[in-house]
N, C-alpha and C positions, 0 to 999 in steps of 0.2 A: 658017981658023978659022970654025967653024960658027956661023950666026946664032941668037939665042934666039927661041923661039916664044911667050914669056909674053905680049907685049902683044896678039897676035891671039887667044889663048884668052880673054883678059879681054873683048876686044870681042864674042865669040860669046856668052859668059856673060850680058853686059849685054843683048844683044838678046833672049836667052831670057826673062829676067826681065821685060822690057817686054812680051813677048808674053803671058806669064802674068798679068800685072797687067791688061792690056786685056781678056783673056778673063774674068776674075773680075768685072770692073765690068759687062760685058755680061750676065753671068748674074744678078748680084745685083739690078739694076734699081733704081728710085727708091722708097724706102720711103714717101716723102710721096705718091707716085702711087697707092700700094696703098691708103693710108688715106683717099684722097679720096672724097667722096660719089658721084662720078660713076664711080667704078671699078666694073667688071663682074666678076662671078664667072668663074672659069676655064671656058672652053668657050663663053662668050658667053650663057649661060642665065640669065635673070633670075628671082630668087626670088619666090614668090607667098605672101602672107600667109594663113595658115590661119585659118579660121573658128573661133570658140571653141566648145568643146564644151558640151553642156548641163549643167545643175546636177545633175541626177540620173543616176547611173549604175546604180542598183538600184531595185527597186520593193518595197513592203510585201507581206506575206503577206496576200491579200485576205480569206480567211475568218477571219482573226483580227483584222481591221481594224475590225469592228463590235462594239461591247459588248452584252452580253446585254440590258441595260436598253433599249437602243434597238431591239433585235430584238422585245422584248415588246411595245413601243409600236407598231411597224409591223406586226406579225404577231399579231393578237389571237388567233388559233387556238392559239398556244403555251399559253395558260393551260389550255386543255381537254385537254392531254396529260398523260400521267403523267410522273413524274420522269425515267425512262429514255428515253421517247420525246422529251422536251423536250431532254435533253442531247444526243441524236443530232441533232435539228433545228437546235440551236444551231451545231453543226460546219459546216453548209452543204455545198454541193457545188462543187468547184473546176471552173472552166471548163477545157476542153481547149485548150492552146495549145502551139505548136511550140518556142517560146522564152520561158521565163518571165522572163528577164532584159528582154524587150521588151514582153511582155503578159501580164497575169494577171487573173483574175476569180473571182467566186463568187456563188452564188445560193442563195436560201432560199424555200422553198414550203411554205405551211401552210394547210390549209383548217380552217374552223370551221363551226359549224352555220349561221351567217349568210351567210358569204362566204369566198371563196378570196383569198389575197394571195400575191404573188410580189415578191421583193426581188433585185435583181440590181446588182452593182457591177463596174466594169471599170477597170483601170489600163493605160494605153498609153504606154511610153516611146518618143518619137519621136527617130530618129537620122537625121541628114542624111548622105548619102554623097557630097555635093559639097564640095570644099574651099573654095568660096567662099560657101556657104550654112551658117549656124550651125544647131545642133539647135533653138534656140529659134524661128528664123524659119521652119524647116520645120514645127515644131509649130503655129505661127500658121496656116499654109496649111492644115493638116489640120483644125484647128479651124473655119476659115472654111468648109471643105467640109461639116462637120457642121452649121453654121448654115444652109447653103443646103439641106441635106436636111430641116431642120425648117421650112423656108420663112420663115426670119427674116431681115429685111433687114440687110446689112452696114452698120456705121456709115458715114454719109454724110461726105464731105469737102466743107467749106464752100467750097473753091476750085472745086468742080464744080457750083456753083449754077447753075440755069438762067438764062439771059440775060433772059428775060421778067420773072422776079422781081427781077432786079437793077435792070431798067429801072423797074419799078413803085416799088421802094424809092427809087430816085433821084428820081423824079417827086414822090413823097410828101415827100421831104426838101426839094425845091425849094418845094413849096407850104408847108410849115411854116416855112421860113425867110422866105418872102414875107409870111406873116401875122405873124411875129415882128417884121419890120423895118417893116411898114406904118405910116404917121402915124396918130396917135390920132384926129385930126379927121375923117380920112376914114371910120374905123370908126364914129365917133359920128354923123356927118351922113349917111352913105349906107347905114349898116347893113352887114350881111355881104354880101360879094360872091357871086355864084353860085358861084365856085369854093370860097369857105371856107363856104358854107352846108352844113348837115348833110343833104345829099341823099343817098339810097342810091346807091352805086356800081353800075356796069354788073352786076357779079356778083350784088349784093344784089337789084337788080331783077329779074334773071332768076330768082332763088330765089323772090322774092315772087309773080312772075307764074307760075312754074312751067311746065308744058308745055302749058298750055291746057286741061287735063283738071280736072274738078271735083274738090274735095277729098273725099277719102274717109277715114272714121275709121281711125285708126291700128291696126294689128294688134297686140293685147296678147300674142299668143301667143309664149312664149319658146321658143327653139330649145334643147333640153336638151343638144345636142352642143356648144353654143358656151359657152365659159367665161364666168363673170360678169366685169363690168368690174373691172379690176385684177388679174385672174387669168389673163388671156390670155397666150399665149406671149411672152416678152419677155427682155430682156438683165437680168442682175443685176450691178449695178455695185459691190457690196460684197464680192464672192466672188473670191478669187484674182486672176489677171492678167486672165482673161476668163472670162464664165460666161453661160450662158442656161437658161431653163426652158421646157419645152414641156409641154402639157396636151392629150391627145387622148381623146375619148370615142367608143366603138363601140357603137351601140344595136342591140338586136335587134328582132324583129317584136313581141315580147311587151312592149317598153318598157324592159326592163332593160338595163343598159349595163356595159361593161367600160371602166374608166378607167386610162390609163397616163400617169404624170407622169415626165418625164424631166428630170434636171439634168445639164448638161455644163459643166465647167470646165477651164481650163487653167492650170497654174503652171509656169513655165519650159518645159521639154521634155516634160512629162507631161500627158496628157489623161485626166481621171477622168469617168466616166459613172455616175450613179445612175439606175436604172429601177425604178419602184414601180408595181405593178398591183393592182387591186382588181376582183373580180367577184362582185357580190351574188347570192345564190341566190333572193331573193324576186322575184317578177314586178313588173315596173314600178318597180323600185328603182335608183337611180343613185348611185354613190359620190360623196362629198362632195369637191369640188375644192379648196376652201380648206385643209381638214385634211390631205389628201394632200399638197399642195404644201408646207405648213409642215414636215411630217415629212421630206419628201424634202430640202428645204433645209437643215434642221437637220442631217442626215446629211451632206450635202456639206460644210458647215462642219467637222464633226468629221473627215471624211476629209482635208480640206486641212491641218487641224493635224497629223493623224497623218503625212501626207506630209512636213511639214517637219521631223520627227524622223528621217527615213531618212537 
């Protein structure tokens, strides 16, 4: 009588089921390990955080960014044109650029019987091509280059203060503290000590002594190319994220001069430039710096507001 094979078949089937279960466990892995903060992406490549893009992705139409009333104030020669010529002058001339999404500009030039005036505006949208550098950071670097071109000093970092000045400040603080903590009897009986007496310092003595040369009367002649006090190239704290104004006068042999006032400001990843020129036709006449700076600054404020609507 033949033996039955059923028990052996059952053992083979059980072995196969065990192998399948082990294989599934090896492929599935530990879900907790995948959710762990230390888990690495497949292939062992670490992800890099992308820098944020700039606020502005487009630029305004430059030749439509300045209102006619502003053009009338900055270009007096418009009043001398007939209506058709004035409308044509209001349109301006677009700057030639290769990518209007990155840079645009417009210029207006009008001559009058007394002077010629030129107004130019420029919008530049800065884009960083580095994944680790944001558009704003790149725009700050470009703006810094513009400041250097205008010979304006970059904002100083108090942590980089010169050691000599820190030592002088420390010595002065020690002297002040000694005076404040000195007994009242000593001050009343002996008077002020040599250290606390108001003697001129070394630097002041050198200034008083001078270089040993006899004093000469001050030269009252004013250099017409130098801006008046308060109108020199400087930073503008109240405009946009960063801003500065530059004022340059080029004089001719006849004494007349061409003045160029430039305002540059940065808002996020866009840098805006306003350039305003005046060239008098009369000999020995120089354009007024205060008036030109005021008009250029007012236009810059209007352009900053216009840019916020983009």
